[in-house]
C-alpha positions, 0 to 999 in steps of 0.5 A, spaced: 135 148 594 140 149 600 138 153 606 142 156 611 141 153 618 143 155 625 144 150 631 140 152 638 144 148 643 141 147 651 144 142 655 146 137 650 140 138 645 142 140 638 136 143 634 137 145 627 133 151 625 133 154 617 133 161 617 129 161 611 123 159 615 118 164 615 117 163 623 124 163 624 124 169 628 119 166 633 123 160 634 129 163 635 126 168 640 122 163 644 128 158 644 133 164 647 128 165 652 128 158 654 136 158 655 138 155 648 144 159 645 146 159 638 152 155 636 158 159 632 157 153 627 152 155 621 151 150 615 148 150 608 143 144 607 137 141 603 134 139 610 134 139 617 137 132 617 142 134 613 144 140 617 145 136 623 149 130 620 154 136 617 154 139 624 156 132 627 161 131 622 164 138 624 164 137 631 167 130 631 173 132 633 170 134 639 165 128 640 168 126 647 166 133 650 159 133 647 154 129 649 148 130 644 141 129 644 138 131 638 131 134 635 130 135 628 124 140 627 
């Protein structure tokens, strides 16, 4: 089953977060307090790995502008 993912970004780190996770609100609140922002790009995917892969495909045209260090939760 596919979930709706948002991406938390800070200093080149990209963290996919499923909005279907029961603890999503806590994760979003804490990461926003730590200076992350939520990307305008959202995707539907079956896992955080697939979500991140889709995000990177979408961002490929802008790859030169983006230095990526990734974290999969």
